[in-house]
N, C-alpha and C positions, 0 to 999 in steps of 0.2 A: 076420726074416731079416737078421741082421747079419753072419753068418758069411761069410768070404771064399769058401768053397766053394759056398755057396748062390748068391752073386752071380755066381760063375764059371759055375754051372749056368744061371743066367738068361741070361748072355751067350752061352753055348753054344747054348741053345735059340733065341735070337733069330738067331744066326748060321746055324743049321740052316734056319730059315724063309727068311732072305735067300738062302742058297745054293739052296734049293729053287725059289725064285722065279727066280733067275738061270739056274740049270741047266735048269730046266723051260721057259725062254724064255716065261714067262707073258705078258709084255706083247706080244711078237710073235705068239704063238699067239692071244691074245684079239683082237688087231687083225685077224689073218687070218680067224678064225672070224666076226668081226663085219663083214667086208667093208670094213675101213677101209684106205684107201690113203694113209696119211700116215706120216711118220717119227715116232719116239717124242717128240722135242722138240716138234713141232707139236701132237701129241695132248696133251702136258703143258700147253701153253698153253691149249687148249680146256678141259681138266679144271680148271685153275686158275681160269679165268673162270667156269666153270659152278659150281664149289663156292663161289666168292666170292659169287655171287648178285647181282652188280652189276658194271657196267663198271669197269675199272681203268686207271690210268695204266701205261704200259710199265714204269716203274721199280718199281711195286708188283707187277706180274706177275713181273718178274725176282726181286724179293726173295722172293716166295712160292715160286718155283721154285728159289731159291738159285743163280741164275746172274747174269751181268752183263747190263745193259740192251741192249747191242748184239746179244747173242745172241737176245733176244726180237724186237728190231727186224728182224733178218734173216728171221725166220720169218713175219712178218705179211703181206708182199705176197702170198705163195702162199695163205695162209689167207683173205685178203680176196678174192683172185681166185676161189677155190673157193666163196665165199659163206658161209664158216663163222664169220667175224668181220666186224665193221664198226666204223668209227670214229664216235664220237658226241661232241657238244659237252659239255665239262665244265660242269655247271651252276654250279660255283663260280668258274670262270675261262673266259669265253667264247672266249678265244684258244687254250685248250688242248683237246686231244682225248683221249678215253678209248677203250679198246678194249672192245667188247661182243661176246658170243657171240650168233650168230644162231640162229633156230629150227633150221636145218639143222645147225649146230654142236652144238646141244643134243642133237639126235637121234644124232649120231655118238658123243658122250660116253655117252649112255644105252645105246646098243648095246654099247659097249666095257665099261662098268661092269656091265651086265646079264650079260655073259659071265663076267667075273671073279667077280662076286657069286654066280653060279650054281655056280662051282667051289668057292667058300668054303662055300656052303650045303651042298654035297655032303660037304665035309670035316667039317662040324660037325653032320651029320645025327643022330648019336647023342647029341648034347649036350642037356642039359635047358635050358629057357628061362632058368632062373636062372644056369646056367653061362655061357650066351651073354651075358647081361647083365653078369655079373661080368667076363668077358673084355673086353667093350667098355669098361667103366668103367676097368679097370686098364690096358689098352693105351693108351687116350687119356691117362690120367694120366701113365703112364710116358713116352710120346712127348713130351708137353709138358715134363715135368721134365728129361728127358735132352736134348732139343733146347735148352732153356734153359741147361743146364750146358755144352753144347758151344759155344753162342754166347758164354758167358763166357770159355771158353778162347781164342776168337778175339780177344777184347779184352785178355786177359792177355798174349798173345804179342806 
C-alpha cells in the first residue's frame, strides 16, 4: 500500500471512526449509561492510571494524557475527595508522592470500559476471530508508528 489514494483512503476511514465517536458522543453516553458522574478529563486520569497498572507521578500522567501537569493537578483534589485516587509514597524517593487508582476508581473504569467494549463487540459481531486479531495487531502498530511520527513533528517545529 504505497499508493497515495490507498493512504488517503486509510485516513478517510480513520476520520470516519473519529467522527462517529465524536458525533455519537460515545464518551458521554458511556459515562451516562455507566452511572459515572465525572467530567471526561477526570475519567481520563482514572483510565490512564488503570491502564498503567501502577501508581504514577503527576508529570507521567500528564505525558500519557498529552496535557500539561497543572491540568492533572487541578483534577486530583476532586478525585481524591471521591475516593477514586490516593497519593502514595514513591518507593524511589520517599519525599515524592505518586498517584494510585483506588478500588473504587478501578470499578468506575471497569464500568465505563465495559460499556464501550460492549458497543465495539456489537460492531464486530460478524467478524471472524482472525479478523479481530488482525485488526488489533494492525491498529496497535499503526497507532504506535503514527504517534511516533507526530512526536517527531513536534521536535522538528
